N, C-alpha and C positions, 0 to 999 in steps of 0.2 A: 326019609328026607322030609324036612319041613318046608313049607312054602310061606312066604312073608308078603305082606302088602307093600306096595311101592312106598307108601307114607312111612311105614316102619323102617324100610331099608334106607330111605332118605334121612330119617332121624338118626339111625346108626352112623351113617356117613357124616352127618353134622357133628356128632359126638367125637368121631375119629378126627375130624378137622380141628375141632376145638382143642383136643388133646395135643395135636400137632402144634398148634399155635402156642399152647402153654409150654410145651417142651422148648420151642424156639426162644420164648421169652426167658424161661428159666436158664437156658444155656447162655443167653446174653448177659443176664445178671451175674452169673458166676464167672464171666470172662472166658468161657469155653471157646475153643477154636472151631467147634462144629455146632450144629443146631440140635443136638440131642436126638436126632432121628425125626424131628418134627417135619422137616421138609419132605421126607419120604412118605410120612403118614398123610400129609396134605395132598401130595401128588397121587397117592393111591386112592384116596377118597374122591379126588376130582375125576380120576379115570373111571372109578366105579359109577359115579353119578353120570358121567358121559355115556357109559354103557346102558344105564337105565333109560337114558333119553335117546338111545340108538344113534349116537353121534360119536365122532372121534374126539379125544381130548386135543386141545390146541397144540400140545407138544408133539402129537403124532401126525399132524397134517403133512409135514415134510416127507414122512414115510409113505403116506397115502399118495402123494404126488409122484414119488419114486415108483410106486407100484403101477400107477397109470402109465408112466413112461415105459416101464418094462413090458407092458401089454402091447405097446405100439410096434407094429411089424417093422417099421423103419429102424427102431431101436434094436430089435433083434438082429437085423442085418448089420447094423453098426457094431454090435457086440461080436458077431461072428467074424467080421472083417478085422476087428481089433485083435481078436484072438489069433487069427491067421497071420496078420502082418505086424502085430505089436502096436504099442501105443505110439501116437504121433509126437508125444512130448519127449 
């Protein structure tokens, strides 16, 4: 297994993002109904960079908030009662 410097990994991520942007532009020029996979490449590169920086990608923050709520003892009680008695809706 090889190890890479952070600068090298950031350079790779920037190349991936640049390719993603090119794919989006090319898809737009051809009148495509999709972005040619460019959006996914960009999102993956952003998530990778966030991991390098030891932070969550912005798109993941709602899941982090959900995880915090799930750790709450009152939430556990709520879920237990909801399972026992059903939803109030």
